[in-house]
GUKOLTOR-228710 format. One record per residue (C-alpha): x, y, z. Coordinates in Angstrom, 3 decimals. Layout:
<atom><px>X</px><py>Y</py><pz>Z</pz></atom>
...
// end
This chain:
<atom><px>32.201</px><py>41.317</py><pz>130.042</pz></atom>
<atom><px>30.522</px><py>41.732</py><pz>133.186</pz></atom>
<atom><px>29.793</px><py>37.953</py><pz>133.139</pz></atom>
<atom><px>33.674</px><py>37.268</py><pz>132.583</pz></atom>
<atom><px>34.378</px><py>39.404</py><pz>135.530</pz></atom>
<atom><px>31.789</px><py>37.429</py><pz>137.912</pz></atom>
<atom><px>33.192</px><py>34.322</py><pz>136.317</pz></atom>
<atom><px>36.294</px><py>35.503</py><pz>137.251</pz></atom>
<atom><px>35.509</px><py>36.438</py><pz>140.930</pz></atom>
<atom><px>33.640</px><py>33.080</py><pz>141.747</pz></atom>
<atom><px>36.791</px><py>30.580</py><pz>140.280</pz></atom>
<atom><px>39.228</px><py>32.683</py><pz>142.748</pz></atom>
<atom><px>38.153</px><py>33.340</py><pz>145.934</pz></atom>
<atom><px>40.962</px><py>35.531</py><pz>146.398</pz></atom>
<atom><px>40.015</px><py>37.783</py><pz>143.853</pz></atom>
<atom><px>38.058</px><py>40.728</py><pz>146.195</pz></atom>
<atom><px>36.868</px><py>42.867</py><pz>143.149</pz></atom>
<atom><px>37.396</px><py>43.544</py><pz>139.125</pz></atom>
<atom><px>37.532</px><py>46.033</py><pz>136.220</pz></atom>
<atom><px>37.665</px><py>46.437</py><pz>133.018</pz></atom>
<atom><px>38.972</px><py>49.724</py><pz>131.752</pz></atom>
<atom><px>39.697</px><py>51.388</py><pz>128.964</pz></atom>
<atom><px>43.068</px><py>52.671</py><pz>127.829</pz></atom>
<atom><px>41.545</px><py>56.138</py><pz>128.064</pz></atom>
<atom><px>40.674</px><py>55.622</py><pz>131.756</pz></atom>
<atom><px>36.649</px><py>54.868</py><pz>130.947</pz></atom>
<atom><px>35.073</px><py>52.033</py><pz>132.805</pz></atom>
<atom><px>33.660</px><py>49.733</py><pz>130.443</pz></atom>
<atom><px>32.685</px><py>46.908</py><pz>132.851</pz></atom>
<atom><px>33.362</px><py>46.263</py><pz>136.599</pz></atom>
<atom><px>32.569</px><py>44.739</py><pz>139.704</pz></atom>
<atom><px>33.554</px><py>46.643</py><pz>142.508</pz></atom>
<atom><px>31.905</px><py>46.793</py><pz>146.197</pz></atom>
<atom><px>30.139</px><py>50.205</py><pz>146.536</pz></atom>
<atom><px>32.717</px><py>51.783</py><pz>148.692</pz></atom>
<atom><px>35.445</px><py>52.217</py><pz>146.090</pz></atom>
<atom><px>34.841</px><py>54.708</py><pz>143.427</pz></atom>
<atom><px>34.726</px><py>53.417</py><pz>140.044</pz></atom>
<atom><px>36.364</px><py>56.394</py><pz>137.928</pz></atom>
<atom><px>39.064</px><py>56.710</py><pz>140.210</pz></atom>
<atom><px>39.663</px><py>53.104</py><pz>140.168</pz></atom>
<atom><px>39.568</px><py>53.767</py><pz>135.818</pz></atom>
<atom><px>41.497</px><py>56.394</py><pz>136.057</pz></atom>
<atom><px>44.313</px><py>55.422</py><pz>138.276</pz></atom>
<atom><px>44.314</px><py>51.868</py><pz>136.193</pz></atom>
<atom><px>44.639</px><py>53.586</py><pz>133.136</pz></atom>
<atom><px>47.365</px><py>56.001</py><pz>134.565</pz></atom>
<atom><px>49.655</px><py>52.903</py><pz>136.066</pz></atom>
<atom><px>49.186</px><py>50.730</py><pz>132.428</pz></atom>
<atom><px>50.038</px><py>54.219</py><pz>130.813</pz></atom>
<atom><px>53.435</px><py>54.216</py><pz>133.223</pz></atom>
<atom><px>54.056</px><py>50.550</py><pz>133.464</pz></atom>
<atom><px>54.468</px><py>50.629</py><pz>129.331</pz></atom>
<atom><px>56.398</px><py>53.486</py><pz>129.440</pz></atom>
<atom><px>58.864</px><py>51.840</py><pz>131.942</pz></atom>
<atom><px>58.943</px><py>48.367</py><pz>130.143</pz></atom>
<atom><px>59.698</px><py>50.039</py><pz>126.611</pz></atom>
<atom><px>62.207</px><py>52.961</py><pz>128.063</pz></atom>
<atom><px>64.232</px><py>50.202</py><pz>129.904</pz></atom>
<atom><px>64.007</px><py>47.718</py><pz>127.331</pz></atom>
<atom><px>61.940</px><py>44.959</py><pz>129.216</pz></atom>
<atom><px>60.192</px><py>44.565</py><pz>126.142</pz></atom>
<atom><px>56.023</px><py>44.678</py><pz>125.902</pz></atom>
<atom><px>54.200</px><py>45.183</py><pz>129.097</pz></atom>
<atom><px>52.442</px><py>42.264</py><pz>130.522</pz></atom>
<atom><px>51.131</px><py>43.296</py><pz>133.806</pz></atom>
<atom><px>51.245</px><py>45.790</py><pz>136.961</pz></atom>
<atom><px>51.714</px><py>44.226</py><pz>140.097</pz></atom>
<atom><px>51.374</px><py>46.754</py><pz>143.470</pz></atom>
<atom><px>51.475</px><py>44.828</py><pz>147.027</pz></atom>
<atom><px>49.971</px><py>46.690</py><pz>150.082</pz></atom>
<atom><px>49.683</px><py>45.950</py><pz>153.742</pz></atom>
<atom><px>45.964</px><py>44.547</py><pz>153.300</pz></atom>
<atom><px>46.274</px><py>42.933</py><pz>149.394</pz></atom>
<atom><px>47.190</px><py>43.701</py><pz>145.691</pz></atom>
<atom><px>46.360</px><py>45.100</py><pz>142.663</pz></atom>
<atom><px>47.248</px><py>43.736</py><pz>139.682</pz></atom>
<atom><px>46.435</px><py>45.017</py><pz>136.366</pz></atom>
<atom><px>47.035</px><py>43.185</py><pz>133.198</pz></atom>
<atom><px>46.753</px><py>44.745</py><pz>129.857</pz></atom>
<atom><px>43.780</px><py>43.427</py><pz>127.464</pz></atom>
<atom><px>45.382</px><py>44.005</py><pz>124.002</pz></atom>
<atom><px>45.960</px><py>47.671</py><pz>123.163</pz></atom>
<atom><px>42.628</px><py>48.664</py><pz>124.066</pz></atom>
<atom><px>41.877</px><py>48.016</py><pz>128.112</pz></atom>
<atom><px>42.952</px><py>46.653</py><pz>131.268</pz></atom>
<atom><px>41.643</px><py>44.269</py><pz>133.632</pz></atom>
<atom><px>42.361</px><py>45.491</py><pz>137.311</pz></atom>
<atom><px>41.845</px><py>43.201</py><pz>139.985</pz></atom>
<atom><px>41.824</px><py>44.150</py><pz>143.544</pz></atom>
<atom><px>42.638</px><py>40.325</py><pz>145.605</pz></atom>
<atom><px>43.479</px><py>39.532</py><pz>149.202</pz></atom>
<atom><px>46.981</px><py>39.636</py><pz>151.135</pz></atom>
<atom><px>46.914</px><py>35.597</py><pz>151.143</pz></atom>
<atom><px>46.133</px><py>35.251</py><pz>147.324</pz></atom>
<atom><px>47.947</px><py>32.569</py><pz>145.656</pz></atom>
<atom><px>49.435</px><py>34.799</py><pz>143.026</pz></atom>
<atom><px>50.748</px><py>32.013</py><pz>140.423</pz></atom>
<atom><px>47.156</px><py>30.721</py><pz>140.309</pz></atom>
<atom><px>45.634</px><py>34.442</py><pz>140.159</pz></atom>
<atom><px>48.173</px><py>35.503</py><pz>137.177</pz></atom>
<atom><px>46.667</px><py>32.173</py><pz>135.313</pz></atom>
<atom><px>43.201</px><py>33.074</py><pz>136.027</pz></atom>
<atom><px>43.865</px><py>36.476</py><pz>135.012</pz></atom>
<atom><px>45.338</px><py>35.787</py><pz>131.887</pz></atom>
<atom><px>42.493</px><py>33.357</py><pz>130.781</pz></atom>
<atom><px>39.987</px><py>36.239</py><pz>131.770</pz></atom>
<atom><px>42.013</px><py>38.778</py><pz>129.873</pz></atom>
<atom><px>42.271</px><py>36.364</py><pz>126.840</pz></atom>
<atom><px>38.420</px><py>35.902</py><pz>126.780</pz></atom>
<atom><px>37.593</px><py>39.841</py><pz>127.175</pz></atom>
<atom><px>39.952</px><py>40.383</py><pz>124.203</pz></atom>
<atom><px>37.697</px><py>38.353</py><pz>121.934</pz></atom>
<atom><px>34.715</px><py>40.639</py><pz>123.327</pz></atom>
<atom><px>36.394</px><py>44.008</py><pz>122.352</pz></atom>
// end
C-alpha cells in the first residue's frame, strides 16, 4: 500500500500527502508530513466518509464516491476504497482536479485489490 501511495504522489505534483484509512478510523498506510498527526487524519477521514455516505443515501444521491473539501490553501479529498477503507489526499490549492480525481480513482482500484 505504501508503494501505491508513493506512486500517487510521484505521478501528481498536486498531491502533498495521502493515507489509506479503515472505516473504523485506523491508519492502514500513510505518506503524511511529520507535522500532520496520523491519528487525527484517520479519525477525521473515517468520520467524514461515514457522514458523506449517510448524506448521499438520505438525499437519494446513490452510493458515495468521494468527499471533497476546499480550504483557502488546498483540498482534502476522500475516496472510498470498497466498503472497508478510504483514500485521503491532501492537494495543493492550484491542483488540476480532473487529473487528480482520475489518479485517485486508479489508486483506489489498485488499493482495493490489496485489501
